[in-house]
PyMOL CGO cylinders between C-alpha atoms (Angstrom):
from pymol import cmd
from pymol.cgo import CYLINDER

trace = [
    CYLINDER, 34.64, -34.39, -12.17, 37.09, -35.13, -8.46, 0.3, 1, 1, 1, 1, 1, 1,
    CYLINDER, 37.09, -35.13, -8.46, 40.35, -35.75, -10.30, 0.3, 1, 1, 1, 1, 1, 1,
    CYLINDER, 40.35, -35.75, -10.30, 40.06, -32.22, -12.69, 0.3, 1, 1, 1, 1, 1, 1,
    CYLINDER, 40.06, -32.22, -12.69, 39.19, -30.22, -9.30, 0.3, 1, 1, 1, 1, 1, 1,
    CYLINDER, 39.19, -30.22, -9.30, 41.97, -31.71, -7.16, 0.3, 1, 1, 1, 1, 1, 1,
    CYLINDER, 41.97, -31.71, -7.16, 44.60, -30.77, -10.51, 0.3, 1, 1, 1, 1, 1, 1,
    CYLINDER, 44.60, -30.77, -10.51, 42.94, -27.54, -10.25, 0.3, 1, 1, 1, 1, 1, 1,
    CYLINDER, 42.94, -27.54, -10.25, 43.53, -27.22, -6.59, 0.3, 1, 1, 1, 1, 1, 1,
    CYLINDER, 43.53, -27.22, -6.59, 47.29, -28.62, -6.95, 0.3, 1, 1, 1, 1, 1, 1,
    CYLINDER, 47.29, -28.62, -6.95, 47.75, -25.88, -9.82, 0.3, 1, 1, 1, 1, 1, 1,
    CYLINDER, 47.75, -25.88, -9.82, 46.76, -22.98, -7.77, 0.3, 1, 1, 1, 1, 1, 1,
    CYLINDER, 46.76, -22.98, -7.77, 48.91, -24.01, -4.56, 0.3, 1, 1, 1, 1, 1, 1,
    CYLINDER, 48.91, -24.01, -4.56, 51.90, -25.03, -6.69, 0.3, 1, 1, 1, 1, 1, 1,
    CYLINDER, 51.90, -25.03, -6.69, 51.56, -21.22, -8.32, 0.3, 1, 1, 1, 1, 1, 1,
    CYLINDER, 51.56, -21.22, -8.32, 51.88, -20.08, -4.87, 0.3, 1, 1, 1, 1, 1, 1,
    CYLINDER, 51.88, -20.08, -4.87, 54.94, -21.52, -3.97, 0.3, 1, 1, 1, 1, 1, 1,
    CYLINDER, 54.94, -21.52, -3.97, 52.96, -24.76, -1.83, 0.3, 1, 1, 1, 1, 1, 1,
    CYLINDER, 52.96, -24.76, -1.83, 54.13, -27.83, -2.13, 0.3, 1, 1, 1, 1, 1, 1,
    CYLINDER, 54.13, -27.83, -2.13, 51.79, -30.43, -3.55, 0.3, 1, 1, 1, 1, 1, 1,
    CYLINDER, 51.79, -30.43, -3.55, 52.09, -34.58, -2.67, 0.3, 1, 1, 1, 1, 1, 1,
    CYLINDER, 52.09, -34.58, -2.67, 49.28, -36.47, -4.82, 0.3, 1, 1, 1, 1, 1, 1,
    CYLINDER, 49.28, -36.47, -4.82, 48.17, -39.83, -3.41, 0.3, 1, 1, 1, 1, 1, 1,
    CYLINDER, 48.17, -39.83, -3.41, 45.99, -41.63, -4.87, 0.3, 1, 1, 1, 1, 1, 1,
    CYLINDER, 45.99, -41.63, -4.87, 43.82, -43.35, -2.10, 0.3, 1, 1, 1, 1, 1, 1,
    CYLINDER, 43.82, -43.35, -2.10, 41.90, -45.64, -4.54, 0.3, 1, 1, 1, 1, 1, 1,
    CYLINDER, 41.90, -45.64, -4.54, 44.88, -47.35, -4.78, 0.3, 1, 1, 1, 1, 1, 1,
    CYLINDER, 44.88, -47.35, -4.78, 45.54, -47.85, -1.32, 0.3, 1, 1, 1, 1, 1, 1,
    CYLINDER, 45.54, -47.85, -1.32, 44.25, -50.79, 0.30, 0.3, 1, 1, 1, 1, 1, 1,
    CYLINDER, 44.25, -50.79, 0.30, 42.22, -49.48, 3.26, 0.3, 1, 1, 1, 1, 1, 1,
    CYLINDER, 42.22, -49.48, 3.26, 39.26, -52.23, 4.11, 0.3, 1, 1, 1, 1, 1, 1,
    CYLINDER, 39.26, -52.23, 4.11, 37.00, -49.08, 3.96, 0.3, 1, 1, 1, 1, 1, 1,
    CYLINDER, 37.00, -49.08, 3.96, 34.16, -48.11, 1.68, 0.3, 1, 1, 1, 1, 1, 1,
    CYLINDER, 34.16, -48.11, 1.68, 35.30, -47.12, -1.74, 0.3, 1, 1, 1, 1, 1, 1,
    CYLINDER, 35.30, -47.12, -1.74, 31.96, -45.84, -3.91, 0.3, 1, 1, 1, 1, 1, 1,
    CYLINDER, 31.96, -45.84, -3.91, 29.55, -43.42, -3.36, 0.3, 1, 1, 1, 1, 1, 1,
    CYLINDER, 29.55, -43.42, -3.36, 26.91, -45.76, -3.05, 0.3, 1, 1, 1, 1, 1, 1,
    CYLINDER, 26.91, -45.76, -3.05, 28.26, -46.62, 0.19, 0.3, 1, 1, 1, 1, 1, 1,
    CYLINDER, 28.26, -46.62, 0.19, 28.39, -42.87, 1.63, 0.3, 1, 1, 1, 1, 1, 1,
    CYLINDER, 28.39, -42.87, 1.63, 26.41, -40.72, 1.95, 0.3, 1, 1, 1, 1, 1, 1,
    CYLINDER, 26.41, -40.72, 1.95, 26.48, -36.81, 2.59, 0.3, 1, 1, 1, 1, 1, 1,
    CYLINDER, 26.48, -36.81, 2.59, 29.84, -36.65, 3.79, 0.3, 1, 1, 1, 1, 1, 1,
    CYLINDER, 29.84, -36.65, 3.79, 33.20, -37.58, 2.09, 0.3, 1, 1, 1, 1, 1, 1,
    CYLINDER, 33.20, -37.58, 2.09, 34.05, -40.88, 1.61, 0.3, 1, 1, 1, 1, 1, 1,
    CYLINDER, 34.05, -40.88, 1.61, 35.28, -43.32, 4.06, 0.3, 1, 1, 1, 1, 1, 1,
    CYLINDER, 35.28, -43.32, 4.06, 38.52, -44.19, 2.40, 0.3, 1, 1, 1, 1, 1, 1,
    CYLINDER, 38.52, -44.19, 2.40, 39.42, -40.28, 2.57, 0.3, 1, 1, 1, 1, 1, 1,
    CYLINDER, 39.42, -40.28, 2.57, 38.51, -40.13, 6.50, 0.3, 1, 1, 1, 1, 1, 1,
    CYLINDER, 38.51, -40.13, 6.50, 40.60, -43.18, 7.17, 0.3, 1, 1, 1, 1, 1, 1,
    CYLINDER, 40.60, -43.18, 7.17, 43.45, -41.72, 5.63, 0.3, 1, 1, 1, 1, 1, 1,
    CYLINDER, 43.45, -41.72, 5.63, 43.60, -38.47, 6.96, 0.3, 1, 1, 1, 1, 1, 1,
    CYLINDER, 43.60, -38.47, 6.96, 42.53, -40.34, 10.49, 0.3, 1, 1, 1, 1, 1, 1,
    CYLINDER, 42.53, -40.34, 10.49, 45.47, -42.84, 9.91, 0.3, 1, 1, 1, 1, 1, 1,
    CYLINDER, 45.47, -42.84, 9.91, 48.04, -39.95, 8.70, 0.3, 1, 1, 1, 1, 1, 1,
    CYLINDER, 48.04, -39.95, 8.70, 46.95, -38.37, 11.90, 0.3, 1, 1, 1, 1, 1, 1,
    CYLINDER, 46.95, -38.37, 11.90, 45.25, -35.39, 9.99, 0.3, 1, 1, 1, 1, 1, 1,
    CYLINDER, 45.25, -35.39, 9.99, 42.28, -34.03, 10.87, 0.3, 1, 1, 1, 1, 1, 1,
    CYLINDER, 42.28, -34.03, 10.87, 40.28, -31.81, 8.06, 0.3, 1, 1, 1, 1, 1, 1,
    CYLINDER, 40.28, -31.81, 8.06, 39.75, -28.52, 9.62, 0.3, 1, 1, 1, 1, 1, 1,
    CYLINDER, 39.75, -28.52, 9.62, 37.36, -27.05, 6.12, 0.3, 1, 1, 1, 1, 1, 1,
    CYLINDER, 37.36, -27.05, 6.12, 35.39, -28.72, 3.90, 0.3, 1, 1, 1, 1, 1, 1,
    CYLINDER, 35.39, -28.72, 3.90, 34.49, -27.58, 0.63, 0.3, 1, 1, 1, 1, 1, 1,
    CYLINDER, 34.49, -27.58, 0.63, 30.65, -28.55, -0.89, 0.3, 1, 1, 1, 1, 1, 1,
    CYLINDER, 30.65, -28.55, -0.89, 30.84, -29.04, -4.99, 0.3, 1, 1, 1, 1, 1, 1,
    CYLINDER, 30.84, -29.04, -4.99, 27.82, -28.81, -6.38, 0.3, 1, 1, 1, 1, 1, 1,
    CYLINDER, 27.82, -28.81, -6.38, 25.99, -28.55, -10.04, 0.3, 1, 1, 1, 1, 1, 1,
    CYLINDER, 25.99, -28.55, -10.04, 29.20, -29.29, -11.67, 0.3, 1, 1, 1, 1, 1, 1,
    CYLINDER, 29.20, -29.29, -11.67, 27.20, -30.98, -14.43, 0.3, 1, 1, 1, 1, 1, 1,
    CYLINDER, 27.20, -30.98, -14.43, 24.86, -27.82, -15.80, 0.3, 1, 1, 1, 1, 1, 1,
    CYLINDER, 24.86, -27.82, -15.80, 27.67, -25.87, -16.88, 0.3, 1, 1, 1, 1, 1, 1,
    CYLINDER, 27.67, -25.87, -16.88, 29.29, -24.75, -13.57, 0.3, 1, 1, 1, 1, 1, 1,
    CYLINDER, 29.29, -24.75, -13.57, 32.39, -26.44, -13.47, 0.3, 1, 1, 1, 1, 1, 1,
    CYLINDER, 32.39, -26.44, -13.47, 34.87, -23.39, -15.12, 0.3, 1, 1, 1, 1, 1, 1,
    CYLINDER, 34.87, -23.39, -15.12, 33.77, -21.68, -11.54, 0.3, 1, 1, 1, 1, 1, 1,
    CYLINDER, 33.77, -21.68, -11.54, 34.37, -24.57, -9.70, 0.3, 1, 1, 1, 1, 1, 1,
    CYLINDER, 34.37, -24.57, -9.70, 37.77, -24.65, -11.44, 0.3, 1, 1, 1, 1, 1, 1,
    CYLINDER, 37.77, -24.65, -11.44, 38.96, -21.34, -10.65, 0.3, 1, 1, 1, 1, 1, 1,
    CYLINDER, 38.96, -21.34, -10.65, 37.31, -21.68, -6.87, 0.3, 1, 1, 1, 1, 1, 1,
    CYLINDER, 37.31, -21.68, -6.87, 39.23, -25.02, -6.38, 0.3, 1, 1, 1, 1, 1, 1,
    CYLINDER, 39.23, -25.02, -6.38, 42.68, -23.29, -7.96, 0.3, 1, 1, 1, 1, 1, 1,
    CYLINDER, 42.68, -23.29, -7.96, 41.53, -19.89, -5.22, 0.3, 1, 1, 1, 1, 1, 1,
    CYLINDER, 41.53, -19.89, -5.22, 41.47, -22.87, -2.63, 0.3, 1, 1, 1, 1, 1, 1,
    CYLINDER, 41.47, -22.87, -2.63, 45.16, -24.12, -3.83, 0.3, 1, 1, 1, 1, 1, 1,
    CYLINDER, 45.16, -24.12, -3.83, 46.44, -20.50, -3.55, 0.3, 1, 1, 1, 1, 1, 1,
    CYLINDER, 46.44, -20.50, -3.55, 45.14, -19.78, -0.49, 0.3, 1, 1, 1, 1, 1, 1,
    CYLINDER, 45.14, -19.78, -0.49, 46.57, -23.71, 0.93, 0.3, 1, 1, 1, 1, 1, 1,
    CYLINDER, 46.57, -23.71, 0.93, 42.86, -23.86, 2.39, 0.3, 1, 1, 1, 1, 1, 1,
]
cmd.load_cgo(trace, "trace")
């Protein structure tokens, strides 16, 4: 589901004129935690490590929940709106 949410974000960002350059973090060789079982309560260590390596400090996070229960459509629109706003 994370790929679908990322695509919705990118679509919204591009629609608003923002440039999007996706990075497949799972394909990068970082000696960090990669599975959900290995991380708890926050973004995966792979994402944190990549952002720190690039010198980027996230200023916001968006918690996604209840996707399996039929809430996927509303989350896709929410991600698209966040992309349009570049947030």
